[in-house]
C-alpha positions as CSV (number, residue, x, y, z in Angstrom):
1,M,-17.7,9.1,-22.6
2,K,-19.1,9.9,-19.2
3,N,-18.5,12.3,-16.2
4,I,-18.1,11.3,-12.8
5,T,-17.7,13.2,-9.5
6,I,-14.8,12.4,-7.1
7,S,-13.6,14.1,-3.9
8,D,-10.8,16.6,-4.1
9,E,-8.4,14.1,-2.0
10,L,-8.9,11.5,-4.5
11,Y,-8.0,13.9,-7.6
12,E,-4.9,14.8,-6.1
13,N,-3.7,11.3,-5.6
14,L,-4.7,10.4,-9.3
15,A,-3.0,13.3,-10.0
16,S,0.0,12.4,-8.7
17,M,-0.1,8.6,-10.2
18,K,-0.2,9.7,-13.7
19,Q,2.5,9.4,-15.9
20,S,3.9,11.6,-18.6
21,G,1.2,11.5,-21.4
22,E,-1.4,9.7,-19.7
23,S,-4.8,11.0,-19.1
24,F,-6.9,10.6,-16.1
25,S,-8.7,7.7,-17.7
26,D,-5.4,6.2,-18.3
27,V,-4.8,5.8,-14.9
28,I,-7.9,4.6,-13.8
29,N,-7.7,1.9,-16.3
30,R,-4.2,0.8,-15.2
31,L,-5.2,0.8,-11.9
32,V,-8.3,-1.3,-11.9
33,S,-6.5,-3.5,-15.1
34,R,-3.8,-4.4,-12.4
35,K,-3.4,-8.4,-11.9
36,K,-4.1,-9.3,-8.4
37,V,-1.6,-11.4,-7.2
38,K,-2.0,-14.5,-4.6
39,I,-0.2,-13.7,-1.0
40,K,1.2,-17.1,-1.4
41,V,3.4,-16.1,-3.7
42,F,5.5,-14.2,-1.2
43,Y,5.6,-16.7,1.2
44,G,8.7,-17.1,3.1
45,G,10.6,-14.1,1.0
46,L,12.0,-12.9,3.9
47,K,12.3,-15.8,5.7
48,S,16.1,-15.3,6.2
49,S,16.2,-11.5,5.9
50,K,18.2,-9.1,7.6
51,F,15.0,-6.6,7.3
52,L,12.7,-9.8,9.1
53,D,15.1,-9.9,12.3
54,E,14.9,-6.4,12.9
55,L,11.5,-6.0,12.6
56,E,11.1,-9.0,15.1
57,N,13.2,-6.8,17.5
58,E,11.3,-3.7,16.8
59,V,7.7,-5.1,17.7
60,S,9.5,-7.2,20.8
61,K,10.7,-3.9,22.1
62,N,7.4,-2.2,21.7
63,R,5.4,-4.9,23.7
64,K,7.8,-4.6,26.5
65,E,7.6,-0.9,26.4
66,S,3.9,-0.5,25.8
67,V,1.6,0.5,28.7
68,P,-1.9,-1.4,28.9
69,R,-4.8,1.8,28.6
70,E,-7.4,0.9,31.3
71,F,-10.8,1.6,30.5
């Protein structure tokens, strides 16, 4: 067993991720051993989604309403 030092913020984040009966070691192990997924898997997932249309409309609206900053 080893001791490590972590920030209070990280401690709180890990504590909020703990599931019933899990230790902090269990949480850390679960997080570091998650399988990595390639982004390609999600390609086209929103192609015919209403959410994507709404997102595009919001982005377009925000671009029209934004005012460039002068430096």
